[in-house]
C-alpha positions in Angstrom: -39.6 -59.7 72.3 -39.5 -56.9 74.9 -38.3 -53.4 74.1 -34.6 -52.8 74.9 -31.6 -50.6 74.5 -28.2 -52.1 74.0 -24.8 -50.4 74.2 -21.5 -52.1 75.0 -18.5 -49.9 74.6 -15.8 -52.4 75.7 -13.1 -53.1 73.0 -12.2 -56.7 72.9 -8.7 -57.8 71.9 -8.8 -61.5 71.4 -6.2 -64.1 70.5 -2.8 -65.5 70.9 -0.1 -63.2 72.3 -2.6 -60.3 72.5 -1.2 -59.1 75.8 1.6 -57.3 74.0 -1.1 -55.1 72.4 -1.7 -53.5 75.8 1.0 -51.0 74.8 -1.4 -49.3 72.5 -4.4 -49.1 74.9 -3.0 -47.2 77.9 -2.7 -43.4 77.6 0.9 -42.4 77.5 0.5 -39.9 80.3 -1.4 -42.2 82.6 -0.3 -43.2 86.1 -1.5 -46.8 86.3 -2.5 -48.9 89.2 -1.9 -52.5 88.3 -4.3 -54.8 90.3 -4.0 -58.5 90.6 -4.9 -61.4 92.9 -2.8 -64.0 94.7 0.3 -63.7 92.6 -0.1 -66.6 90.2 0.5 -64.1 87.3 4.1 -63.9 88.5 4.7 -67.6 88.0 2.8 -68.2 84.8 4.4 -65.5 82.7 1.5 -63.1 82.4 3.0 -60.5 84.8 6.2 -60.3 82.8 4.2 -59.8 79.5 2.1 -57.1 81.1 5.1 -55.3 82.6 6.9 -55.4 79.3 3.9 -53.9 77.5 3.7 -51.1 80.2 7.4 -50.3 80.0 6.8 -46.7 79.0 4.1 -46.0 81.5 4.4 -45.2 85.2 3.0 -48.2 87.1 2.2 -48.7 90.8 1.2 -52.3 91.8 -1.4 -53.6 94.2 -1.7 -57.4 94.7 -3.6 -59.6 97.0 -7.2 -59.1 95.9 -8.9 -62.3 97.2 -11.2 -64.7 95.3 -14.2 -62.9 96.6 -13.1 -59.2 96.3 -13.0 -58.1 99.9 -14.1 -54.6 100.8 -11.4 -54.0 103.4 -8.7 -54.9 101.0 -10.2 -52.7 98.3 -10.2 -49.8 100.7 -6.4 -50.2 101.0 -6.1 -50.0 97.2 -8.4 -46.9 97.3 -5.9 -45.2 99.6 -3.1 -45.9 97.1 -5.2 -44.5 94.3 -5.7 -41.2 96.2 -2.2 -40.9 97.7 -0.4 -41.7 94.4 -2.7 -39.7 92.2 -3.5 -42.7 90.0 -5.4 -41.9 86.8 -5.9 -45.3 85.2 -6.6 -48.8 86.6 -5.6 -52.1 85.0 -7.1 -55.4 86.3 -4.9 -58.4 85.5 -6.9 -61.4 86.7 -10.3 -63.1 86.7 -13.7 -61.9 87.7 -12.8 -61.1 91.3 -9.9 -58.8 90.4 -12.0 -57.2 87.6 -15.0 -56.7 90.0 -12.7 -55.2 92.6 -11.3 -52.9 90.0 -14.9 -51.8 89.1 -15.5 -51.0 92.7 -12.3 -48.9 92.8 -13.3 -47.2 89.5 -16.6 -46.1 91.2 -15.1 -45.4 94.6 -12.3 -43.2 93.3 -14.8 -40.6 92.0 -17.5 -41.2 94.7 -18.3 -38.1 96.6 -19.9 -39.7 99.6 -18.2 -40.6 102.9 -18.8 -44.4 102.8 -17.9 -46.2 99.6 -20.0 -49.2 100.9 -23.0 -47.0 100.2 -22.5 -47.6 96.5 -23.6 -51.2 97.1 -26.1 -50.9 100.0 -27.9 -47.9 98.4 -27.7 -49.3 94.9 -26.0 -46.2 93.5 -25.5 -46.5 89.7 -22.1 -45.3 88.6 -22.5 -43.0 85.7 -18.7 -42.2 85.5 -15.8 -44.0 87.0 -12.0 -43.9 86.7 -11.1 -45.4 83.4 -9.8 -49.0 83.5 -8.9 -51.9 81.3 -8.5 -55.6 81.9 -6.2 -58.5 81.0 -8.3 -61.6 81.6 -6.6 -64.6 83.2 -9.6 -66.8 84.1 -12.7 -67.1 81.9 -15.8 -67.4 84.0 -17.7 -64.3 85.0 -17.9 -62.2 81.9 -16.9 -59.2 84.0 -14.4 -58.3 81.3 -17.2 -57.1 79.0 -20.0 -55.8 81.3 -20.6 -53.1 83.8 -21.5 -55.1 86.9 -19.6 -56.3 89.9 -20.1 -58.2 93.2 -18.2 -57.2 96.3 -17.8 -59.1 99.6 -17.6 -57.6 103.1 -16.3 -60.2 105.5 -17.0 -58.3 108.7 -20.8 -58.3 108.0 -20.9 -61.5 105.9 -22.4 -59.7 103.0 -22.0 -60.1 99.2 -23.7 -57.3 97.2 -23.8 -56.2 93.6 -23.2 -52.9 92.0 -22.9 -51.4 88.5 -23.7 -48.6 86.1 -22.9 -47.4 82.6 -19.6 -45.9 83.9 -18.2 -49.3 84.8 -17.6 -50.9 81.4 -13.9 -51.6 80.8 -12.4 -49.5 78.1 -10.8 -52.6 76.7 -10.2 -56.2 77.6 -7.5 -58.5 76.4 -8.5 -62.1 76.0 -5.6 -64.5 75.2 -7.0 -68.1 75.4 -3.4 -69.4 76.1 -3.7 -68.1 79.7 -5.9 -71.1 80.7 -3.0 -73.5 80.4 -1.8 -72.7 83.9 -5.3 -72.6 85.6 -6.0 -75.5 88.1 -8.7 -77.9 87.1 -10.9 -76.8 90.0 -11.0 -73.3 88.7 -11.6 -74.3 85.1 -14.6 -76.3 86.3 -15.8 -73.3 88.3 -15.5 -71.1 85.2 -17.5 -73.5 83.0 -20.2 -73.8 85.7 -20.3 -70.0 86.3 -20.7 -69.2 82.6 -23.3 -72.1 82.1 -25.4 -70.8 85.0 -25.1 -67.2 83.7 -26.8 -68.3 80.5 -29.5 -70.3 82.4 -30.4 -67.2 84.5 -31.2 -65.3 81.3 -32.8 -68.2 79.4 -34.6 -70.4 81.9 -37.7 -68.3 82.4 -40.8 -68.6 80.1 -41.3 -68.4 76.3 -41.9 -65.0 74.9 -41.1 -65.8 71.2 -37.6 -64.2 71.2 -36.3 -66.9 68.9 -32.9 -65.4 68.1 -32.2 -64.6 71.8 -33.1 -68.2 72.7 -30.8 -69.6 70.1 -28.0 -67.3 71.1 -28.3 -68.7 74.6 -28.7 -72.3 73.5 -25.6 -72.0 71.3 -23.5 -70.9 74.3 -24.8 -73.7 76.4 -24.1 -76.3 73.7 -20.6 -74.9 73.2 -19.8 -75.1 76.9 -21.1 -78.7 77.1 -19.0 -79.7 74.0 -15.7 -78.1 75.1 -15.9 -78.8 78.8 -14.3 -82.3 78.7 -11.4 -81.1 76.5 -10.8 -77.9 78.6 -10.6 -80.0 81.8 -8.4 -82.7 80.3 -6.1 -80.6 78.1 -6.2 -76.8 78.7 -3.4 -76.4 76.1 -5.9 -77.2 73.4 -6.2 -73.7 71.9 -9.3 -74.3 69.9 -11.3 -75.5 73.0 -9.7 -72.8 75.1 -10.8 -70.1 72.6 -14.4 -71.4 72.6 -14.4 -71.6 76.4 -13.1 -68.1 76.9 -15.4 -66.4 74.3 -18.4 -68.4 75.6 -17.8 -67.0 79.1 -17.6 -63.5 77.8 -20.7 -63.8 75.6 -22.7 -65.4 78.5 -22.7 -62.1 80.4 -21.9 -59.2 78.1 -25.5 -58.1 77.9 -26.4 -59.5 74.5 -28.5 -62.5 75.4 -30.4 -60.7 78.1 -31.9 -58.0 75.8 -35.5 -58.3 75.0 -36.2 -61.3 77.3 -37.0 -61.7 81.0 -34.3 -62.6 83.5 -34.3 -64.6 86.7 -31.2 -64.1 88.8 -32.7 -65.6 91.9 -30.0 -68.4 91.8 -27.3 -65.8 92.0 -29.0 -63.8 94.8 -29.2 -67.0 96.9 -25.8 -68.3 95.9 -24.1 -65.0 97.0 -25.4 -65.6 100.5 -23.8 -69.1 100.6 -20.5 -67.6 99.6 -20.9 -64.8 102.2 -21.8 -67.2 105.0 -19.5 -70.2 104.2 -16.9 -69.0 101.7 -18.0 -71.5 99.1 -16.8 -70.9 95.6 -19.3 -68.7 93.7 -19.8 -71.2 90.9 -20.4 -74.0 93.3 -23.1 -72.1 95.1 -24.9 -71.7 91.8 -24.7 -75.5 91.2 -26.1 -76.1 94.6 -29.1 -73.8 94.2 -30.0 -74.2 90.5 -31.5 -77.7 90.6 -33.7 -77.0 93.7 -34.7 -73.6 92.2 -35.9 -75.3 89.0 -37.7 -78.1 90.9 -39.4 -75.6 93.2 -40.5 -73.4 90.3 -41.2 -76.3 88.0 -44.7 -75.3 86.8 -43.6 -71.8 86.0 -40.5 -72.9 84.1 -41.4 -76.3 82.6 -42.0 -75.0 79.1 -38.6 -73.4 78.9 -37.0 -76.4 80.6 -38.6 -78.7 78.0 -37.3 -76.5 75.2 -33.8 -76.6 76.8 -34.1 -80.4 77.0 -34.9 -80.7 73.3 -32.5 -78.1 71.9 -29.5 -78.4 74.2 -29.7 -82.0 75.4 -31.4 -83.6 72.4 -34.2 -85.1 74.5 -37.0 -85.9 72.1 -39.0 -88.5 73.9 -41.8 -87.8 76.4 -44.2 -85.0 77.2 -43.4 -81.5 78.4 -43.2 -82.5 82.1 -41.0 -85.5 81.4 -38.6 -83.5 79.2 -38.4 -80.8 81.8 -37.6 -83.2 84.6 -34.9 -84.9 82.5 -33.4 -81.5 81.6 -32.9 -80.8 85.3 -31.3 -84.2 85.8 -29.0 -83.7 82.8 -27.9 -80.3 84.2 -27.0 -82.0 87.5 -25.1 -84.7 85.7 -23.1 -82.1 83.8 -22.1 -80.4 87.0 -21.2 -83.8 88.6 -19.1 -84.8 85.5 -17.0 -81.7 86.1 -16.5 -82.5 89.8 -19.0 -80.0 91.0 -21.2 -81.1 94.0 -24.8 -79.9 94.0 -25.8 -80.2 97.6 -24.9 -77.7 100.4 -24.0 -80.5 102.8 -21.0 -81.4 100.5 -19.5 -78.1 101.3 -20.3 -77.5 105.0 -21.6 -79.5 108.0 -23.0 -76.3 109.5 -25.9 -75.9 107.0 -28.7 -76.2 109.6 -30.5 -72.9 109.8 -29.0 -71.5 106.6 -32.4 -71.3 104.9 -33.9 -69.3 107.7 -30.9 -67.0 107.8 -31.1 -66.2 104.1 -34.8 -65.7 104.3 -34.4 -63.2 107.2 -31.7 -61.3 105.3 -33.9 -61.0 102.2 -36.8 -59.7 104.3 -34.6 -57.2 106.1 -33.3 -55.9 102.7 -36.9 -55.7 101.4 -36.0 -58.3 98.7 -39.6 -59.6 98.7 -40.0 -60.7 95.1 -37.2 -62.4 93.3 -37.2 -64.2 89.9 -38.6 -63.3 86.5 -42.1 -62.8 87.9 -40.9 -61.0 91.0 -42.9 -63.6 92.9 -40.3 -65.5 94.9 -40.9 -64.4 98.5 -38.3 -64.9 101.3 -40.3 -67.9 102.7 -40.1 -69.5 99.2 -36.4 -68.9 99.1 -36.2 -70.6 102.5 -37.8 -73.7 100.9 -35.5 -73.7 97.9 -32.4 -73.6 100.2 -33.7 -76.4 102.4 -34.2 -78.5 99.2 -30.5 -77.9 98.5 -29.2 -79.2 101.8 
């Protein structure tokens, strides 16, 4: 196992009716900016619960953060923060709202002229404006980590940011919120979390037995609960396992001491930036091709995944590894997730070349756990995903 340091300061408040505990987490003298997305929280009862819990705190609202948190919209919120002397941020939403809030946490204290520099110059935020979250859509794990991804529509870019100052102070996780989530978004959440685990697990063996089994247990749980979550989101037991699996998939625990890949995400972000495809679905498009292209480097871990997660015991290493890829594709398909780019856009010709060119221009010359995936290799992976 590799050397590592691990600190996660986020307080998790988990369970039924936990939104009412928000009262105890916000400083009494805070001036709060309540951030949310398209307004579904006003029809599913979450907004009313939050407002009741914040009855004794001064609250300004900012809604309309889109599914891929848009830089231009966030700049509008930043103006509110500065003009209204906001001192505390509260994200009520899924990963997009929470990611947008992390950007605002960083930008509110940023001393430069262009907040976009935080992303383009990879500036680590050591201290941000304090914020908490009320999770409404399990998927990204953003409620318990310090990373975020922001989209800029005018330049068709989707870039990441982070830093130790961007952990939520607290996150409230009530599994009952998933009862009002559309099936498409539930499938996205399951796919997103599943791929998060794969990015940290599907590399090469380094004898980190506990870390492997942490990862495998999350994958097994997501596979087990997916049919129930999609069929009956009111099933509290399945909803609880789903929500906590999504959080555990990307709160930093399973990545410690092991190599990470993240090439699937780097490529997938480009597909979202170019075509507006749901983030989770871009991951499902790229993952199978990525594993096939890098088969020799990953086959030992793929075979282990086949045995431990999919219970595939017949065949040699190569056979098990190939079957594992097929099983993963089948799992995505069973949830209604297409795994080819052509299923999402007819304008896919030239996409591979565009992404390769972008990576070259950014000097992203070596992706993956071995830092060996060059832009021309990325081009081949994307073409395989057409």
